N, CA, C and O atoms as a GROMACS GRO file, in nm:
protein
  648
    1MET      N    1   2.676  15.521   2.391
    1MET     CA    2   2.810  15.556   2.425
    1MET      C    3   2.871  15.445   2.510
    1MET      O    4   2.812  15.403   2.609
    2LEU      N    5   2.985  15.400   2.472
    2LEU     CA    6   3.054  15.296   2.545
    2LEU      C    7   3.150  15.358   2.645
    2LEU      O    8   3.231  15.444   2.611
    3ALA      N    9   3.138  15.313   2.762
    3ALA     CA   10   3.230  15.363   2.866
    3ALA      C   11   3.340  15.260   2.884
    3ALA      O   12   3.315  15.146   2.923
    4GLY      N   13   3.458  15.300   2.856
    4GLY     CA   14   3.573  15.210   2.871
    4GLY      C   15   3.647  15.243   3.000
    4GLY      O   16   3.649  15.357   3.046
    5SER      N   17   3.707  15.143   3.054
    5SER     CA   18   3.786  15.170   3.174
    5SER      C   19   3.930  15.128   3.147
    5SER      O   20   3.958  15.024   3.087
    6THR      N   21   4.016  15.209   3.193
    6THR     CA   22   4.158  15.181   3.178
    6THR      C   23   4.214  15.152   3.316
    6THR      O   24   4.194  15.229   3.410
    7GLN      N   25   4.282  15.044   3.325
    7GLN     CA   26   4.344  15.010   3.452
    7GLN      C   27   4.495  15.018   3.437
    7GLN      O   28   4.552  14.971   3.339
    8ALA      N   29   4.556  15.076   3.534
    8ALA     CA   30   4.702  15.086   3.535
    8ALA      C   31   4.753  15.027   3.665
    8ALA      O   32   4.692  15.042   3.771
    9GLN      N   33   4.862  14.962   3.654
    9GLN     CA   34   4.923  14.905   3.774
    9GLN      C   35   5.060  14.966   3.790
    9GLN      O   36   5.141  14.969   3.697
   10LEU      N   37   5.085  15.014   3.908
   10LEU     CA   38   5.212  15.077   3.937
   10LEU      C   39   5.279  14.999   4.049
   10LEU      O   40   5.221  14.975   4.154
   11SER      N   41   5.400  14.959   4.024
   11SER     CA   42   5.477  14.887   4.124
   11SER      C   43   5.602  14.968   4.154
   11SER      O   44   5.682  14.996   4.065
   12VAL      N   45   5.616  15.004   4.279
   12VAL     CA   46   5.731  15.084   4.320
   12VAL      C   47   5.810  15.004   4.423
   12VAL      O   48   5.754  14.956   4.522
   13SER      N   49   5.936  14.992   4.399
   13SER     CA   50   6.024  14.925   4.494
   13SER      C   51   6.128  15.026   4.538
   13SER      O   52   6.208  15.073   4.458
   14LEU      N   53   6.125  15.058   4.664
   14LEU     CA   54   6.217  15.157   4.717
   14LEU      C   55   6.311  15.090   4.815
   14LEU      O   56   6.269  15.036   4.917
   15HIS      N   57   6.439  15.094   4.783
   15HIS     CA   58   6.540  15.036   4.871
   15HIS      C   59   6.638  15.146   4.907
   15HIS      O   60   6.726  15.181   4.829
   16ILE      N   61   6.621  15.199   5.026
   16ILE     CA   62   6.710  15.304   5.073
   16ILE      C   63   6.825  15.237   5.145
   16ILE      O   64   6.804  15.150   5.230
   17GLY      N   65   6.944  15.276   5.113
   17GLY     CA   66   7.060  15.218   5.178
   17GLY      C   67   7.113  15.100   5.100
   17GLY      O   68   7.037  15.018   5.050
   18THR      N   69   7.241  15.094   5.091
   18THR     CA   70   7.309  14.985   5.023
   18THR      C   71   7.382  14.901   5.127
   18THR      O   72   7.450  14.957   5.212
   19PRO      N   73   7.368  14.771   5.121
   19PRO     CA   74   7.442  14.688   5.217
   19PRO      C   75   7.592  14.716   5.208
   19PRO      O   76   7.644  14.734   5.098
   20PRO      N   77   7.660  14.718   5.320
   20PRO     CA   78   7.804  14.743   5.318
   20PRO      C   79   7.880  14.626   5.258
   20PRO      O   80   7.830  14.514   5.257
   21ALA      N   81   8.000  14.651   5.209
   21ALA     CA   82   8.082  14.545   5.150
   21ALA      C   83   8.109  14.434   5.251
   21ALA      O   84   8.125  14.318   5.212
   22TRP      N   85   8.115  14.466   5.380
   22TRP     CA   86   8.141  14.367   5.483
   22TRP      C   87   8.014  14.292   5.524
   22TRP      O   88   8.021  14.201   5.607
   23GLY      N   89   7.900  14.329   5.468
   23GLY     CA   90   7.774  14.262   5.501
   23GLY      C   91   7.769  14.122   5.442
   23GLY      O   92   7.839  14.092   5.346
   24PRO      N   93   7.685  14.036   5.500
   24PRO     CA   94   7.673  13.899   5.449
   24PRO      C   95   7.605  13.895   5.312
   24PRO      O   96   7.503  13.959   5.291
   25ALA      N   97   7.662  13.819   5.221
   25ALA     CA   98   7.608  13.806   5.086
   25ALA      C   99   7.475  13.731   5.087
   25ALA      O  100   7.454  13.641   5.168
   26GLY      N  101   7.386  13.770   4.996
   26GLY     CA  102   7.260  13.700   4.979
   26GLY      C  103   7.144  13.758   5.057
   26GLY      O  104   7.036  13.699   5.060
   27TYR      N  105   7.164  13.873   5.120
   27TYR     CA  106   7.058  13.933   5.201
   27TYR      C  107   7.038  14.079   5.165
   27TYR      O  108   7.049  14.166   5.251
   28ASN      N  109   7.009  14.107   5.041
   28ASN     CA  110   6.996  14.245   4.995
   28ASN      C  111   6.873  14.316   5.049
   28ASN      O  112   6.872  14.440   5.053
   29ASP      N  113   6.771  14.244   5.089
   29ASP     CA  114   6.647  14.307   5.133
   29ASP      C  115   6.631  14.312   5.284
   29ASP      O  116   6.523  14.342   5.333
   30VAL      N  117   6.736  14.284   5.357
   30VAL     CA  118   6.727  14.284   5.502
   30VAL      C  119   6.764  14.424   5.554
   30VAL      O  120   6.845  14.494   5.494
   31ARG      N  121   6.705  14.462   5.666
   31ARG     CA  122   6.734  14.595   5.720
   31ARG      C  123   6.841  14.594   5.829
   31ARG      O  124   6.921  14.687   5.837
   32TYR      N  125   6.842  14.490   5.915
   32TYR     CA  126   6.933  14.491   6.029
   32TYR      C  127   7.024  14.369   6.035
   32TYR      O  128   6.984  14.259   5.998
   33TYR      N  129   7.146  14.392   6.082
   33TYR     CA  130   7.236  14.285   6.123
   33TYR      C  131   7.260  14.305   6.272
   33TYR      O  132   7.263  14.418   6.321
   34TYR      N  133   7.276  14.194   6.342
   34TYR     CA  134   7.321  14.202   6.481
   34TYR      C  135   7.466  14.154   6.483
   34TYR      O  136   7.498  14.050   6.426
   35LEU      N  137   7.553  14.231   6.549
   35LEU     CA  138   7.695  14.198   6.557
   35LEU      C  139   7.724  14.149   6.698
   35LEU      O  140   7.749  14.231   6.787
   36PRO      N  141   7.721  14.018   6.721
   36PRO     CA  142   7.732  13.963   6.857
   36PRO      C  143   7.862  14.000   6.928
   36PRO      O  144   7.862  14.021   7.050
   37ASP      N  145   7.972  14.008   6.856
   37ASP     CA  146   8.100  14.036   6.921
   37ASP      C  147   8.106  14.175   6.983
   37ASP      O  148   8.184  14.198   7.076
   38VAL      N  149   8.026  14.267   6.933
   38VAL     CA  150   8.028  14.404   6.985
   38VAL      C  151   7.892  14.446   7.042
   38VAL      O  152   7.874  14.562   7.081
   39GLU      N  153   7.798  14.353   7.045
   39GLU     CA  154   7.662  14.377   7.097
   39GLU      C  155   7.602  14.504   7.038
   39GLU      O  156   7.557  14.594   7.109
   40ALA      N  157   7.602  14.508   6.906
   40ALA     CA  158   7.550  14.624   6.833
   40ALA      C  159   7.470  14.576   6.713
   40ALA      O  160   7.481  14.461   6.670
   41TYR      N  161   7.389  14.666   6.660
   41TYR     CA  162   7.312  14.641   6.539
   41TYR      C  163   7.367  14.731   6.429
   41TYR      O  164   7.428  14.834   6.455
   42TYR      N  165   7.342  14.690   6.305
   42TYR     CA  166   7.372  14.776   6.192
   42TYR      C  167   7.245  14.791   6.111
   42TYR      O  168   7.184  14.692   6.071
   43ASP      N  169   7.205  14.916   6.088
   43ASP     CA  170   7.085  14.946   6.010
   43ASP      C  171   7.128  14.974   5.867
   43ASP      O  172   7.186  15.079   5.838
   44VAL      N  173   7.101  14.881   5.778
   44VAL     CA  174   7.142  14.894   5.638
   44VAL      C  175   7.075  15.015   5.574
   44VAL      O  176   7.138  15.086   5.495
   45ARG      N  177   6.949  15.039   5.606
   45ARG     CA  178   6.874  15.148   5.544
   45ARG      C  179   6.938  15.284   5.573
   45ARG      O  180   6.947  15.369   5.484
   46SER      N  181   6.983  15.306   5.696
   46SER     CA  182   7.040  15.436   5.733
   46SER      C  183   7.193  15.436   5.735
   46SER      O  184   7.255  15.540   5.758
   47SER      N  185   7.255  15.320   5.713
   47SER     CA  186   7.401  15.306   5.720
   47SER      C  187   7.454  15.349   5.856
   47SER      O  188   7.556  15.418   5.866
   48MET      N  189   7.384  15.307   5.962
   48MET     CA  190   7.421  15.346   6.098
   48MET      C  191   7.432  15.224   6.188
   48MET      O  192   7.356  15.128   6.175
   49PHE      N  193   7.528  15.231   6.281
   49PHE     CA  194   7.538  15.132   6.387
   49PHE      C  195   7.446  15.178   6.501
   49PHE      O  196   7.431  15.297   6.525
   50ILE      N  197   7.387  15.082   6.569
   50ILE     CA  198   7.301  15.111   6.684
   50ILE      C  199   7.360  15.035   6.802
   50ILE      O  200   7.372  14.913   6.797
   51TYR      N  201   7.397  15.107   6.906
   51TYR     CA  202   7.457  15.043   7.022
   51TYR      C  203   7.425  15.122   7.148
   51TYR      O  204   7.384  15.237   7.143
   52MET      N  205   7.446  15.056   7.263
   52MET     CA  206   7.420  15.117   7.391
   52MET      C  207   7.535  15.209   7.427
   52MET      O  208   7.652  15.169   7.423
   53SER      N  209   7.502  15.332   7.462
   53SER     CA  210   7.600  15.429   7.509
   53SER      C  211   7.544  15.487   7.638
   53SER      O  212   7.444  15.558   7.638
   54GLY      N  213   7.611  15.455   7.748
   54GLY     CA  214   7.554  15.493   7.878
   54GLY      C  215   7.430  15.412   7.902
   54GLY      O  216   7.435  15.289   7.906
   55ASN      N  217   7.319  15.478   7.919
   55ASN     CA  218   7.192  15.409   7.944
   55ASN      C  219   7.094  15.420   7.828
   55ASN      O  220   6.974  15.399   7.847
   56ARG      N  221   7.144  15.454   7.709
   56ARG     CA  222   7.051  15.467   7.597
   56ARG      C  223   7.112  15.416   7.468
   56ARG      O  224   7.234  15.410   7.452
   57TRP      N  225   7.025  15.378   7.376
   57TRP     CA  226   7.067  15.331   7.246
   57TRP      C  227   7.090  15.451   7.156
   57TRP      O  228   7.007  15.542   7.150
   58VAL      N  229   7.203  15.451   7.086
   58VAL     CA  230   7.237  15.561   6.996
   58VAL      C  231   7.259  15.507   6.854
   58VAL      O  232   7.290  15.390   6.836
   59HIS      N  233   7.242  15.594   6.757
   59HIS     CA  234   7.265  15.564   6.615
   59HIS      C  235   7.386  15.645   6.572
   59HIS      O  236   7.386  15.767   6.580
   60ARG      N  237   7.492  15.574   6.526
   60ARG     CA  238   7.615  15.642   6.487
   60ARG      C  239   7.670  15.578   6.359
   60ARG      O  240   7.639  15.464   6.327
   61SER      N  241   7.751  15.655   6.287
   61SER     CA  242   7.811  15.603   6.164
   61SER      C  243   7.930  15.512   6.193
   61SER      O  244   7.986  15.452   6.102
   62HIS      N  245   7.969  15.502   6.319
   62HIS     CA  246   8.083  15.420   6.357
   62HIS      C  247   8.055  15.351   6.491
   62HIS      O  248   7.966  15.392   6.566
   63LEU      N  249   8.131  15.249   6.519
   63LEU     CA  250   8.121  15.182   6.648
   63LEU      C  251   8.194  15.265   6.753
   63LEU      O  252   8.274  15.352   6.718
   64PRO      N  253   8.168  15.239   6.881
   64PRO     CA  254   8.239  15.315   6.985
   64PRO      C  255   8.389  15.290   6.980
   64PRO      O  256   8.435  15.189   6.926
   65GLY      N  257   8.466  15.383   7.035
   65GLY     CA  258   8.611  15.379   7.029
   65GLY      C  259   8.673  15.249   7.075
   65GLY      O  260   8.777  15.208   7.023
   66ARG      N  261   8.612  15.182   7.172
   66ARG     CA  262   8.671  15.057   7.222
   66ARG      C  263   8.672  14.948   7.114
   66ARG      O  264   8.743  14.848   7.128
   67TYR      N  265   8.595  14.966   7.008
   67TYR     CA  266   8.593  14.869   6.899
   67TYR      C  267   8.660  14.925   6.774
   67TYR      O  268   8.632  14.880   6.662
   68ARG      N  269   8.747  15.022   6.791
   68ARG     CA  270   8.816  15.087   6.680
   68ARG      C  271   8.880  14.987   6.586
   68ARG      O  272   8.881  15.008   6.464
   69ASN      N  273   8.934  14.879   6.639
   69ASN     CA  274   9.006  14.780   6.556
   69ASN      C  275   8.923  14.656   6.526
   69ASN      O  276   8.976  14.556   6.477
   70TYR      N  277   8.795  14.662   6.554
   70TYR     CA  278   8.710  14.546   6.525
   70TYR      C  279   8.702  14.524   6.375
   70TYR      O  280   8.682  14.618   6.298
   71ASP      N  281   8.716  14.400   6.334
   71ASP     CA  282   8.716  14.364   6.192
   71ASP      C  283   8.576  14.329   6.147
   71ASP      O  284   8.526  14.220   6.174
   72LEU      N  285   8.511  14.422   6.078
   72LEU     CA  286   8.374  14.399   6.031
   72LEU      C  287   8.368  14.291   5.924
   72LEU      O  288   8.265  14.224   5.910
   73TYR      N  289   8.474  14.273   5.849
   73TYR     CA  290   8.475  14.168   5.746
   73TYR      C  291   8.484  14.030   5.810
   73TYR      O  292   8.419  13.937   5.762
   74GLY      N  293   8.562  14.016   5.914
   74GLY     CA  294   8.581  13.886   5.978
   74GLY      C  295   8.480  13.856   6.086
   74GLY      O  296   8.458  13.740   6.120
   75GLY      N  297   8.418  13.960   6.140
   75GLY     CA  298   8.320  13.940   6.247
   75GLY      C  299   8.191  13.880   6.193
   75GLY      O  300   8.155  13.900   6.077
   76TYR      N  301   8.122  13.807   6.279
   76TYR     CA  302   7.999  13.742   6.239
   76TYR      C  303   7.882  13.839   6.240
   76TYR      O  304   7.869  13.919   6.333
   77LYS      N  305   7.798  13.833   6.140
   77LYS     CA  306   7.679  13.916   6.131
   77LYS      C  307   7.555  13.827   6.133
   77LYS      O  308   7.538  13.742   6.046
   78VAL      N  309   7.470  13.846   6.232
   78VAL     CA  310   7.343  13.773   6.238
   78VAL      C  311   7.241  13.856   6.161
   78VAL      O  312   7.218  13.973   6.194
   79VAL      N  313   7.181  13.797   6.061
   79VAL     CA  314   7.081  13.866   5.980
   79VAL      C  315   6.948  13.863   6.055
   79VAL      O  316   6.895  13.757   6.087
   80ILE      N  317   6.895  13.982   6.083
   80ILE     CA  318   6.767  13.992   6.153
   80ILE      C  319   6.659  14.006   6.046
   80ILE      O  320   6.634  14.115   5.995
   81ASN      N  321   6.596  13.895   6.012
   81ASN     CA  322   6.495  13.898   5.906
   81ASN      C  323   6.354  13.872   5.957
   81ASN      O  324   6.261  13.856   5.878
   82ASP      N  325   6.338  13.869   6.089
   82ASP     CA  326   6.205  13.845   6.145
   82ASP      C  327   6.156  13.964   6.226
   82ASP      O  328   6.068  13.950   6.310
   83TYR      N  329   6.212  14.083   6.201
   83TYR     CA  330   6.172  14.203   6.273
   83TYR      C  331   6.144  14.315   6.174
   83TYR      O  332   6.223  14.340   6.083
   84ARG      N  333   6.032  14.381   6.193
   84ARG     CA  334   5.995  14.497   6.112
   84ARG      C  335   5.970  14.612   6.208
   84ARG      O  336   5.879  14.605   6.291
   85GLY      N  337   6.049  14.715   6.199
   85GLY     CA  338   6.032  14.829   6.288
   85GLY      C  339   6.160  14.909   6.294
   85GLY      O  340   6.252  14.888   6.216
   86ASN      N  341   6.165  15.002   6.388
   86ASN     CA  342   6.278  15.093   6.399
   86ASN      C  343   6.363  15.071   6.524
   86ASN      O  344   6.459  15.145   6.546
   87SER      N  345   6.330  14.973   6.604
   87SER     CA  346   6.402  14.951   6.731
   87SER      C  347   6.440  14.805   6.750
   87SER      O  348   6.383  14.738   6.836
   88PRO      N  349   6.535  14.753   6.671
   88PRO     CA  350   6.570  14.612   6.685
   88PRO      C  351   6.620  14.577   6.824
   88PRO      O  352   6.612  14.462   6.867
   89TYR      N  353   6.672  14.677   6.895
   89TYR     CA  354   6.723  14.656   7.031
   89TYR      C  355   6.612  14.624   7.131
   89TYR      O  356   6.641  14.588   7.245
   90SER      N  357   6.486  14.635   7.090
   90SER     CA  358   6.377  14.593   7.180
   90SER      C  359   6.386  14.442   7.204
   90SER      O  360   6.324  14.391   7.298
   91HIS      N  361   6.462  14.371   7.122
   91HIS     CA  362   6.484  14.227   7.138
   91HIS      C  363   6.628  14.196   7.178
   91HIS      O  364   6.675  14.084   7.162
   92PHE      N  365   6.698  14.297   7.230
   92PHE     CA  366   6.841  14.282   7.262
   92PHE      C  367   6.869  14.168   7.358
   92PHE      O  368   6.961  14.090   7.335
   93ARG      N  369   6.792  14.157   7.465
   93ARG     CA  370   6.818  14.048   7.562
   93ARG      C  371   6.811  13.912   7.495
   93ARG      O  372   6.896  13.826   7.518
   94GLU      N  373   6.712  13.895   7.412
   94GLU     CA  374   6.697  13.769   7.338
   94GLU      C  375   6.815  13.747   7.243
   94GLU      O  376   6.871  13.638   7.237
   95HIS      N  377   6.853  13.851   7.169
   95HIS     CA  378   6.964  13.839   7.075
   95HIS      C  379   7.096  13.812   7.148
   95HIS      O  380   7.176  13.729   7.103
   96ARG      N  381   7.118  13.880   7.259
   96ARG     CA  382   7.243  13.861   7.333
   96ARG      C  383   7.252  13.720   7.390
   96ARG      O  384   7.361  13.663   7.395
   97MET      N  385   7.140  13.664   7.433
   97MET     CA  386   7.142  13.527   7.486
   97MET      C  387   7.159  13.424   7.374
   97MET      O  388   7.236  13.329   7.387
   98LYS      N  389   7.087  13.443   7.266
   98LYS     CA  390   7.089  13.347   7.155
   98LYS      C  391   7.219  13.353   7.076
   98LYS      O  392   7.269  13.251   7.029
   99TYR      N  393   7.274  13.474   7.062
   99TYR     CA  394   7.396  13.496   6.982
   99TYR      C  395   7.501  13.562   7.071
   99TYR      O  396   7.529  13.681   7.056
  100ALA      N  397   7.557  13.487   7.162
  100ALA     CA  398   7.655  13.540   7.257
  100ALA      C  399   7.784  13.581   7.187
  100ALA      O  400   7.809  13.546   7.071
  101HIS      N  401   7.865  13.657   7.259
  101HIS     CA  402   7.995  13.699   7.208
  101HIS      C  403   8.071  13.577   7.156
  101HIS      O  404   8.081  13.476   7.226
  102GLY      N  405   8.124  13.585   7.036
  102GLY     CA  406   8.196  13.473   6.975
  102GLY      C  407   8.106  13.379   6.896
  102GLY      O  408   8.155  13.281   6.840
  103TYR      N  409   7.976  13.406   6.889
  103TYR     CA  410   7.883  13.320   6.816
  103TYR      C  411   7.924  13.307   6.670
  103TYR      O  412   7.962  13.405   6.605
  104ARG      N  413   7.917  13.186   6.620
  104ARG     CA  414   7.939  13.158   6.478
  104ARG      C  415   7.833  13.058   6.434
  104ARG      O  416   7.820  12.951   6.493
  105GLY      N  417   7.759  13.093   6.332
  105GLY     CA  418   7.658  13.004   6.278
  105GLY      C  419   7.711  12.936   6.154
  105GLY      O  420   7.828  12.899   6.148
  106ASN      N  421   7.624  12.921   6.055
  106ASN     CA  422   7.665  12.860   5.928
  106ASN      C  423   7.768  12.949   5.858
  106ASN      O  424   7.774  13.069   5.884
  107PRO      N  425   7.847  12.890   5.769
  107PRO     CA  426   7.949  12.969   5.697
  107PRO      C  427   7.887  13.092   5.630
  107PRO      O  428   7.776  13.086   5.577
  108GLN      N  429   7.961  13.202   5.634
  108GLN     CA  430   7.913  13.331   5.584
  108GLN      C  431   8.014  13.388   5.486
  108GLN      O  432   8.135  13.378   5.506
  109ARG      N  433   7.963  13.447   5.381
  109ARG     CA  434   8.047  13.511   5.280
  109ARG      C  435   8.007  13.658   5.275
  109ARG      O  436   7.889  13.691   5.279
  110ASN      N  437   8.106  13.746   5.266
  110ASN     CA  438   8.078  13.890   5.260
  110ASN      C  439   8.038  13.931   5.120
  110ASN      O  440   8.070  13.863   5.022
  111ILE      N  441   7.969  14.043   5.110
  111ILE     CA  442   7.928  14.097   4.980
  111ILE      C  443   8.051  14.137   4.899
  111ILE      O  444   8.061  14.106   4.780
  112GLY      N  445   8.144  14.205   4.963
  112GLY     CA  446   8.265  14.251   4.896
  112GLY      C  447   8.389  14.195   4.963
  112GLY      O  448   8.381  14.117   5.058
  113GLU      N  449   8.503  14.237   4.912
  113GLU     CA  450   8.630  14.193   4.969
  113GLU      C  451   8.701  14.311   5.032
  113GLU      O  452   8.688  14.425   4.989
  114ARG      N  453   8.775  14.280   5.134
  114ARG     CA  454   8.852  14.382   5.204
  114ARG      C  455   8.982  14.408   5.129
  114ARG      O  456   9.049  14.314   5.084
  115ASN      N  457   9.017  14.534   5.115
  115ASN     CA  458   9.150  14.569   5.068
  115ASN      C  459   9.243  14.560   5.186
  115ASN      O  460   9.198  14.575   5.300
  116ASN      N  461   9.370  14.534   5.165
  116ASN     CA  462   9.464  14.520   5.275
  116ASN      C  463   9.466  14.641   5.367
  116ASN      O  464   9.484  14.625   5.488
  117HIS      N  465   9.446  14.760   5.315
  117HIS     CA  466   9.450  14.881   5.397
  117HIS      C  467   9.322  14.902   5.477
  117HIS      O  468   9.314  14.997   5.554
  118GLN      N  469   9.221  14.815   5.460
  118GLN     CA  470   9.094  14.834   5.530
  118GLN      C  471   9.084  14.755   5.659
  118GLN      O  472   8.979  14.758   5.723
  119LYS      N  473   9.187  14.686   5.699
  119LYS     CA  474   9.182  14.606   5.820
  119LYS      C  475   9.145  14.693   5.939
  119LYS      O  476   9.208  14.796   5.961
  120GLY      N  477   9.045  14.653   6.016
  120GLY     CA  478   9.006  14.727   6.134
  120GLY      C  479   8.918  14.847   6.106
  120GLY      O  480   8.889  14.924   6.198
  121ASN      N  481   8.874  14.866   5.983
  121ASN     CA  482   8.791  14.982   5.952
  121ASN      C  483   8.647  14.951   5.986
  121ASN      O  484   8.586  14.866   5.922
  122ASN      N  485   8.593  15.018   6.086
  122ASN     CA  486   8.455  14.989   6.123
  122ASN      C  487   8.365  15.109   6.108
  122ASN      O  488   8.266  15.122   6.180
  123GLU      N  489   8.398  15.197   6.016
  123GLU     CA  490   8.308  15.306   5.982
  123GLU      C  491   8.260  15.282   5.841
  123GLU      O  492   8.341  15.254   5.752
  124PHE      N  493   8.130  15.291   5.818
  124PHE     CA  494   8.077  15.266   5.685
  124PHE      C  495   8.058  15.398   5.613
  124PHE      O  496   7.988  15.487   5.661
  125ASN      N  497   8.121  15.412   5.499
  125ASN     CA  498   8.105  15.526   5.412
  125ASN      C  499   8.061  15.471   5.278
  125ASN      O  500   8.139  15.403   5.212
  126PRO      N  501   7.938  15.497   5.237
  126PRO     CA  502   7.888  15.434   5.114
  126PRO      C  503   7.962  15.481   4.989
  126PRO      O  504   7.958  15.412   4.887
  127ASN      N  505   8.030  15.595   4.993
  127ASN     CA  506   8.099  15.646   4.875
  127ASN      C  507   8.241  15.594   4.862
  127ASN      O  508   8.291  15.574   4.751
  128ARG      N  509   8.307  15.573   4.976
  128ARG     CA  510   8.443  15.522   4.971
  128ARG      C  511   8.475  15.463   5.106
  128ARG      O  512   8.412  15.495   5.207
  129ASN      N  513   8.573  15.377   5.108
  129ASN     CA  514   8.617  15.318   5.233
  129ASN      C  515   8.758  15.367   5.255
  129ASN      O  516   8.851  15.320   5.190
  130ASN      N  517   8.774  15.462   5.345
  130ASN     CA  518   8.900  15.533   5.356
  130ASN      C  519   9.007  15.465   5.440
  130ASN      O  520   9.119  15.516   5.447
  131GLY      N  521   8.978  15.353   5.501
  131GLY     CA  522   9.079  15.277   5.572
  131GLY      C  523   9.131  15.343   5.698
  131GLY      O  524   9.235  15.301   5.750
  132ARG      N  525   9.062  15.446   5.751
  132ARG     CA  526   9.113  15.515   5.868
  132ARG      C  527   9.068  15.452   5.998
  132ARG      O  528   9.110  15.498   6.105
  133GLY      N  529   8.986  15.351   5.994
  133GLY     CA  530   8.939  15.289   6.118
  133GLY      C  531   8.832  15.372   6.184
  133GLY      O  532   8.770  15.457   6.120
  134ASN      N  533   8.809  15.348   6.311
  134ASN     CA  534   8.702  15.414   6.383
  134ASN      C  535   8.742  15.551   6.436
  134ASN      O  536   8.656  15.623   6.487
  135ASP      N  537   8.869  15.589   6.427
  135ASP     CA  538   8.910  15.716   6.484
  135ASP      C  539   8.888  15.833   6.388
  135ASP      O  540   8.922  15.947   6.421
  136ASN      N  541   8.833  15.806   6.271
  136ASN     CA  542   8.802  15.910   6.173
  136ASN      C  543   8.923  15.997   6.140
  136ASN      O  544   8.908  16.116   6.112
  137GLY      N  545   9.042  15.938   6.144
  137GLY     CA  546   9.162  16.011   6.107
  137GLY      C  547   9.214  16.104   6.215
  137GLY      O  548   9.297  16.190   6.187
  138ARG      N  549   9.166  16.089   6.337
  138ARG     CA  550   9.207  16.179   6.444
  138ARG      C  551   9.336  16.135   6.511
  138ARG      O  552   9.382  16.201   6.604
  139GLY      N  553   9.397  16.026   6.466
  139GLY     CA  554   9.528  15.986   6.515
  139GLY      C  555   9.527  15.918   6.650
  139GLY      O  556   9.628  15.923   6.720
  140HIS      N  557   9.420  15.855   6.690
  140HIS     CA  558   9.416  15.783   6.816
  140HIS      C  559   9.490  15.652   6.801
  140HIS      O  560   9.455  15.571   6.716
  141GLY      N  561   9.591  15.630   6.881
  141GLY     CA  562   9.666  15.505   6.875
  141GLY      C  563   9.771  15.510   6.765
  141GLY      O  564   9.767  15.595   6.676
  142SER      N  565   9.865  15.417   6.774
  142SER     CA  566   9.971  15.411   6.674
  142SER      C  567   9.926  15.329   6.555
  142SER      O  568   9.823  15.261   6.562
  143ASP      N  569  10.001  15.335   6.448
  143ASP     CA  570   9.968  15.255   6.331
  143ASP      C  571   9.968  15.107   6.364
  143ASP      O  572   9.888  15.031   6.311
  144LYS      N  573  10.060  15.066   6.452
  144LYS     CA  574  10.066  14.925   6.489
  144LYS      C  575   9.938  14.882   6.559
  144LYS      O  576   9.888  14.773   6.533
  145LYS      N  577   9.884  14.966   6.645
  145LYS     CA  578   9.759  14.934   6.712
  145LYS      C  579   9.647  14.917   6.611
  145LYS      O  580   9.563  14.828   6.625
  146GLN      N  581   9.644  15.002   6.510
  146GLN     CA  582   9.537  14.994   6.413
  146GLN      C  583   9.548  14.871   6.326
  146GLN      O  584   9.450  14.828   6.266
  147GLU      N  585   9.666  14.814   6.316
  147GLU     CA  586   9.682  14.692   6.239
  147GLU      C  587   9.639  14.569   6.317
  147GLU      O  588   9.616  14.464   6.258
  148ARG      N  589   9.627  14.581   6.449
  148ARG     CA  590   9.582  14.468   6.528
  148ARG      C  591   9.430  14.466   6.528
  148ARG      O  592   9.366  14.559   6.576
  149GLY      N  593   9.375  14.364   6.477
  149GLY     CA  594   9.231  14.352   6.476
  149GLY      C  595   9.193  14.207   6.472
  149GLY      O  596   9.280  14.120   6.465
  150ASN      N  597   9.069  14.180   6.476
  150ASN     CA  598   9.020  14.045   6.463
  150ASN      C  599   9.018  14.015   6.315
  150ASN      O  600   8.920  14.043   6.247
  151ASP      N  601   9.126  13.957   6.264
  151ASP     CA  602   9.141  13.937   6.121
  151ASP      C  603   9.104  13.796   6.080
  151ASP      O  604   9.173  13.733   5.999
  152LYS      N  605   8.996  13.746   6.135
  152LYS     CA  606   8.952  13.612   6.097
  152LYS      C  607   8.890  13.618   5.958
  152LYS      O  608   8.816  13.710   5.926
  153LYS      N  609   8.922  13.519   5.877
  153LYS     CA  610   8.867  13.518   5.742
  153LYS      C  611   8.769  13.402   5.724
  153LYS      O  612   8.740  13.360   5.612
  154ASP      N  613   8.719  13.353   5.835
  154ASP     CA  614   8.627  13.240   5.827
  154ASP      C  615   8.486  13.285   5.862
  154ASP      O  616   8.418  13.221   5.942
  155GLY      N  617   8.442  13.397   5.802
  155GLY     CA  618   8.309  13.450   5.830
  155GLY      C  619   8.203  13.343   5.812
  155GLY      O  620   8.222  13.247   5.737
  156HIS      N  621   8.094  13.359   5.880
  156HIS     CA  622   7.985  13.263   5.874
  156HIS      C  623   7.854  13.332   5.847
  156HIS      O  624   7.844  13.454   5.856
  157ASP      N  625   7.756  13.255   5.813
  157ASP     CA  626   7.622  13.303   5.786
  157ASP      C  627   7.531  13.230   5.884
  157ASP      O  628   7.552  13.112   5.912
  158ASN      N  629   7.431  13.298   5.935
  158ASN     CA  630   7.347  13.232   6.034
  158ASN      C  631   7.243  13.140   5.973
  158ASN      O  632   7.170  13.073   6.046
  159GLY      N  633   7.235  13.135   5.843
  159GLY     CA  634   7.146  13.039   5.776
  159GLY      C  635   7.000  13.068   5.793
  159GLY      O  636   6.919  12.976   5.783
  160ASN      N  637   6.959  13.192   5.817
  160ASN     CA  638   6.818  13.225   5.837
  160ASN      C  639   6.750  13.273   5.711
  160ASN      O  640   6.652  13.348   5.719
  161ARG      N  641   6.797  13.235   5.597
  161ARG     CA  642   6.734  13.279   5.473
  161ARG      C  643   6.592  13.227   5.465
  161ARG      O  644   6.562  13.116   5.509
  162LYS      N  645   6.505  13.308   5.409
  162LYS     CA  646   6.366  13.264   5.391
  162LYS      C  647   6.333  13.260   5.244
  162LYS      O  648   6.220  13.226   5.208
   0.00000   0.00000   0.00000
């Protein structure tokens, strides 16, 4: 009796979370961006911003109210590709020193394009981008205030591709 062996190989690739349209192009497999202008992280896997609120780090679908008009398309995103874990803020001091407010590295291109009505929208909704900004439609501020944002179109890339 001949005993035969069958070998099967299974390869599973699981990518939870879709990079936002305002994310830097060319980094589909990265989990975190650091946003130096607002001292926050973005977790691509969970579609959540991570930032300091009071004395603790919180995970939220939007940035804090003081950044309601922050332009995610024009703001610089540092790709964190050398960290594996759930707490990128454990390196916050290092990131804040290395990538200070206003930091710009190599030229950066976004994954998608902003529609004119999306200026200042810093809430990520994977199904649609409703253009309401960070106030979630609660009417904070006038329309003119919501139109004022950091509308720089010279995004950059930090050049850390591996």
